[in-house]
Backbone as CSV, one residue per row, in Angstrom:
resi,resn,N_x,N_y,N_z,CA_x,CA_y,CA_z,C_x,C_y,C_z
1,MET,-19.409,12.483,-6.145,-18.609,12.258,-4.961,-17.207,12.807,-5.208
2,ILE,-16.705,13.544,-4.228,-15.351,14.083,-4.268,-14.492,13.239,-3.331
3,VAL,-13.431,12.635,-3.873,-12.509,11.830,-3.077,-11.166,12.560,-3.103
4,GLU,-10.878,13.246,-2.019,-9.724,14.155,-1.949,-9.256,14.245,-0.512
5,ASP,-7.959,14.042,-0.289,-7.452,14.069,1.086,-7.224,15.474,1.619
6,ASP,-7.001,16.446,0.760,-6.779,17.812,1.224,-8.129,18.455,1.566
7,ARG,-8.325,18.750,2.846,-9.620,19.254,3.312,-10.030,20.538,2.608
8,ASP,-9.107,21.470,2.443,-9.445,22.738,1.800,-9.905,22.530,0.359
9,THR,-9.193,21.691,-0.372,-9.567,21.407,-1.756,-10.914,20.708,-1.809
10,ARG,-11.104,19.727,-0.935,-12.364,18.978,-0.883,-13.543,19.918,-0.600
11,GLU,-13.367,20.801,0.390,-14.450,21.725,0.746,-14.692,22.749,-0.358
12,MET,-13.622,23.256,-0.969,-13.773,24.246,-2.036,-14.514,23.646,-3.229
13,LEU,-14.110,22.456,-3.652,-14.796,21.796,-4.764,-16.252,21.502,-4.402
14,GLY,-16.474,21.037,-3.182,-17.833,20.732,-2.743,-18.735,21.955,-2.741
15,ARG,-18.230,23.044,-2.192,-19.047,24.273,-2.166,-19.343,24.772,-3.569
16,PHE,-18.324,24.755,-4.419,-18.524,25.206,-5.796,-19.604,24.370,-6.484
17,LEU,-19.497,23.055,-6.387,-20.465,22.193,-7.064,-21.863,22.334,-6.469
18,GLU,-21.960,22.508,-5.154,-23.274,22.738,-4.544,-23.883,24.052,-5.036
19,LEU,-23.061,25.104,-5.141,-23.553,26.380,-5.670,-24.009,26.247,-7.116
20,GLU,-23.428,25.315,-7.838,-23.809,25.058,-9.231,-25.008,24.125,-9.342
21,GLY,-25.535,23.660,-8.190,-26.749,22.859,-8.194,-26.553,21.357,-8.095
22,PHE,-25.343,20.911,-7.812,-25.089,19.479,-7.668,-25.221,19.052,-6.207
23,THR,-25.665,17.836,-5.998,-25.646,17.227,-4.676,-24.268,16.592,-4.522
24,VAL,-23.593,16.869,-3.399,-22.202,16.459,-3.240,-22.029,15.582,-2.007
25,ARG,-21.254,14.527,-2.180,-20.763,13.720,-1.059,-19.246,13.760,-1.137
26,THR,-18.594,13.641,-0.002,-17.140,13.712,0.012,-16.539,12.564,0.812
27,ALA,-15.269,12.284,0.507,-14.491,11.291,1.252,-13.044,11.758,1.247
28,ALA,-12.341,11.490,2.343,-10.956,11.941,2.484,-9.944,10.959,1.899
29,ASN,-10.398,9.766,1.516,-9.499,8.780,0.906,-10.352,7.706,0.235
30,GLY,-9.679,6.822,-0.474,-10.389,5.786,-1.208,-11.195,4.844,-0.332
31,ARG,-10.678,4.507,0.830,-11.404,3.606,1.724,-12.717,4.242,2.185
32,GLN,-12.666,5.521,2.580,-13.898,6.212,2.979,-14.882,6.266,1.814
33,ALA,-14.367,6.463,0.614,-15.238,6.513,-0.565,-15.946,5.178,-0.767
34,LEU,-15.211,4.075,-0.660,-15.833,2.758,-0.803,-16.884,2.520,0.274
35,GLU,-16.590,2.923,1.506,-17.558,2.778,2.597,-18.815,3.602,2.310
36,SER,-18.630,4.804,1.800,-19.771,5.654,1.459,-20.584,5.040,0.323
37,LEU,-19.897,4.470,-0.653,-20.595,3.837,-1.772,-21.358,2.585,-1.346
38,GLU,-20.955,1.958,-0.251,-21.718,0.830,0.290,-23.090,1.302,0.759
39,GLN,-23.158,2.533,1.271,-24.411,3.094,1.773,-25.273,3.679,0.658
40,ASP,-24.614,4.262,-0.348,-25.334,4.935,-1.429,-24.531,4.816,-2.715
41,ARG,-25.007,3.993,-3.614,-24.315,3.775,-4.897,-24.831,4.703,-5.984
42,ASN,-25.719,5.589,-5.628,-26.359,6.469,-6.607,-25.518,7.725,-6.846
43,MET,-24.339,7.558,-7.416,-23.447,8.682,-7.742,-23.367,8.789,-9.255
44,CYS,-23.399,10.013,-9.757,-23.296,10.178,-11.205,-21.848,10.287,-11.655
45,VAL,-20.946,10.662,-10.738,-19.526,10.776,-11.083,-18.705,10.776,-9.794
46,ILE,-17.479,10.309,-9.914,-16.526,10.359,-8.809,-15.365,11.226,-9.249
47,LEU,-15.100,12.303,-8.497,-13.925,13.140,-8.720,-12.840,12.577,-7.821
48,LEU,-11.770,12.070,-8.411,-10.800,11.268,-7.676,-9.404,11.871,-7.708
49,ASP,-8.883,12.157,-6.528,-7.470,12.522,-6.384,-6.676,11.222,-6.457
50,LEU,-5.417,11.307,-6.851,-4.583,10.105,-6.928,-3.752,9.885,-5.676
51,MET,-3.126,10.946,-5.192,-2.200,10.826,-4.070,-2.934,11.071,-2.760
52,MET,-3.269,9.967,-2.058,-3.996,10.055,-0.792,-3.463,8.999,0.155
53,PRO,-3.558,9.256,1.460,-3.190,8.221,2.429,-4.295,7.168,2.534
54,VAL,-4.033,6.112,3.235,-4.952,5.014,3.533,-5.241,4.184,2.276
55,MET,-5.884,4.782,1.276,-6.132,4.119,-0.002,-6.049,5.185,-1.083
56,ASN,-5.042,5.072,-1.955,-4.843,6.092,-2.981,-5.800,5.881,-4.157
57,GLY,-5.692,6.755,-5.137,-6.601,6.699,-6.279,-6.509,5.425,-7.091
58,TRP,-5.297,4.910,-7.292,-5.129,3.670,-8.041,-5.772,2.495,-7.307
59,GLN,-5.559,2.431,-5.990,-6.134,1.356,-5.189,-7.658,1.443,-5.167
60,PHE,-8.169,2.666,-5.041,-9.621,2.850,-5.075,-10.181,2.372,-6.406
61,ARG,-9.539,2.796,-7.483,-10.028,2.459,-8.821,-9.995,0.946,-9.054
62,GLU,-8.973,0.277,-8.546,-8.909,-1.178,-8.671,-10.088,-1.826,-7.951
63,ALA,-10.380,-1.354,-6.738,-11.522,-1.889,-5.980,-12.836,-1.553,-6.667
64,GLN,-12.953,-0.332,-7.167,-14.194,0.095,-7.806,-14.477,-0.716,-9.073
65,THR,-13.479,-0.884,-9.913,-13.709,-1.594,-11.175,-13.949,-3.085,-10.979
66,SER,-13.544,-3.621,-9.834,-13.780,-5.041,-9.578,-15.122,-5.298,-8.892
67,ASP,-15.844,-4.247,-8.542,-17.145,-4.387,-7.883,-18.244,-4.014,-8.879
68,PRO,-18.980,-4.980,-9.399,-19.986,-4.681,-10.425,-21.090,-3.723,-9.967
69,ARG,-21.263,-3.566,-8.664,-22.295,-2.655,-8.159,-21.910,-1.188,-8.350
70,ILE,-20.592,-0.895,-8.450,-20.148,0.500,-8.563,-19.183,0.724,-9.724
71,SER,-18.890,-0.316,-10.471,-17.890,-0.199,-11.542,-18.327,0.710,-12.682
72,ASN,-19.622,0.909,-12.827,-20.109,1.736,-13.936,-20.145,3.236,-13.611
73,ILE,-19.800,3.638,-12.393,-19.792,5.065,-12.042,-18.567,5.704,-12.693
74,PRO,-18.773,6.727,-13.530,-17.642,7.372,-14.194,-16.689,8.019,-13.183
75,VAL,-15.405,8.023,-13.526,-14.374,8.618,-12.678,-13.647,9.706,-13.449
76,VAL,-13.573,10.886,-12.826,-12.792,11.996,-13.346,-11.642,12.211,-12.375
77,VAL,-10.430,12.013,-12.848,-9.263,12.223,-12.011,-8.995,13.718,-11.935
78,VAL,-8.873,14.214,-10.705,-8.566,15.621,-10.443,-7.233,15.623,-9.706
79,THR,-6.162,15.965,-10.416,-4.843,15.813,-9.820,-3.801,16.691,-10.497
80,ALA,-2.752,16.953,-9.769,-1.588,17.624,-10.341,-0.615,16.577,-10.875
81,ALA,-0.707,15.358,-10.386,0.188,14.279,-10.814,-0.285,13.712,-12.143
82,GLY,0.499,13.909,-13.176,0.149,13.357,-14.480,-0.999,14.048,-15.162
83,ALA,-1.312,15.258,-14.746,-2.466,15.942,-15.321,-2.269,16.280,-16.793
84,GLN,-1.044,16.472,-17.234,-0.802,16.801,-18.634,-0.972,15.584,-19.544
85,GLU,-0.617,14.420,-19.055,-0.784,13.189,-19.812,-1.512,12.180,-18.931
86,PRO,-2.716,11.773,-19.323,-3.449,10.808,-18.518,-2.625,9.543,-18.273
87,ILE,-2.732,9.016,-17.087,-2.014,7.809,-16.707,-2.893,6.616,-17.092
88,PRO,-2.481,5.822,-18.083,-3.346,4.757,-18.600,-3.785,3.732,-17.554
89,SER,-2.960,3.430,-16.580,-3.292,2.361,-15.642,-4.522,2.661,-14.797
90,ILE,-4.900,3.924,-14.680,-6.055,4.254,-13.836,-7.369,4.116,-14.613
91,LYS,-7.316,4.167,-15.925,-8.493,4.010,-16.779,-9.626,4.944,-16.379
92,ALA,-9.303,6.230,-16.265,-10.303,7.235,-15.912,-11.118,7.623,-17.136
93,ASP,-12.317,8.132,-16.879,-13.175,8.603,-17.960,-12.756,9.983,-18.442
94,ALA,-12.135,10.760,-17.539,-11.675,12.107,-17.896,-10.656,12.572,-16.871
95,TRP,-9.984,13.677,-17.188,-8.938,14.249,-16.336,-9.149,15.745,-16.207
96,VAL,-8.939,16.267,-15.009,-8.955,17.711,-14.759,-7.708,18.018,-13.937
97,ALA,-6.951,19.006,-14.379,-5.696,19.359,-13.708,-5.959,20.261,-12.509
98,LYS,-5.070,20.131,-11.514,-5.042,21.077,-10.399,-3.977,22.102,-10.713
99,PRO,-4.160,23.355,-10.369,-5.378,23.912,-9.763,-6.557,23.809,-10.733
100,VAL,-7.718,23.568,-10.166,-8.908,23.264,-10.957,-9.429,24.512,-11.660
101,ASP,-9.630,24.366,-12.956,-10.335,25.364,-13.758,-11.813,24.981,-13.663
102,PHE,-12.604,25.809,-12.992,-13.993,25.445,-12.708,-14.832,25.300,-13.972
103,ASP,-14.562,26.111,-14.986,-15.295,25.950,-16.246,-14.980,24.596,-16.878
104,ALA,-13.710,24.199,-16.838,-13.327,22.892,-17.381,-13.969,21.762,-16.587
105,LEU,-14.017,21.920,-15.271,-14.643,20.904,-14.431,-16.123,20.759,-14.783
106,LEU,-16.829,21.879,-14.889,-18.253,21.823,-15.222,-18.495,21.214,-16.594
107,SER,-17.671,21.566,-17.572,-17.868,21.006,-18.908,-17.536,19.516,-18.942
108,THR,-16.671,19.074,-18.031,-16.312,17.658,-17.970,-17.395,16.840,-17.291
109,ILE,-17.919,17.322,-16.171,-18.914,16.518,-15.446,-20.344,16.796,-15.896
110,GLY,-20.578,17.897,-16.581,-21.929,18.243,-17.029,-22.646,17.139,-17.765
111,PRO,-21.988,16.506,-18.745,-22.668,15.423,-19.471,-22.911,14.173,-18.611
112,LEU,-22.220,14.051,-17.495,-22.322,12.867,-16.648,-23.347,13.015,-15.537
113,CYS,-23.630,14.250,-15.132,-24.463,14.494,-13.950,-25.576,15.485,-14.234
114,GLN,-26.693,15.260,-13.550,-27.763,16.231,-13.576,-27.715,17.018,-12.273
115,ARG,-27.986,18.287,-12.385,-27.999,19.134,-11.192,-29.281,18.913,-10.420
116,ALA,-29.187,19.057,-9.092,-30.360,18.841,-8.222,-31.410,19.895,-8.467
């Protein structure tokens, strides 16, 4: 699942991952992501932007980690904010800097996800 408020970035990441054989779901903010996870909890990884309206990455992560039904889904933060030094309070499984290096993204999520 890609959780990103910038439509162009969300679509670009989604198309790239689909071309690489992944099944992709998207959300424009943390609240939409939680609503989507209510319908389908079968996600192998969440690519999470931090700076979003409605519900930002920190708020999403707080809700996700407090819900035992979805707390075990790994989170990879994809952001320009703090990309050089991971922000400890978010407790992400991995970090990918923007602009996204697609090889780095694939090597980061590869061990977490199987391609369709």
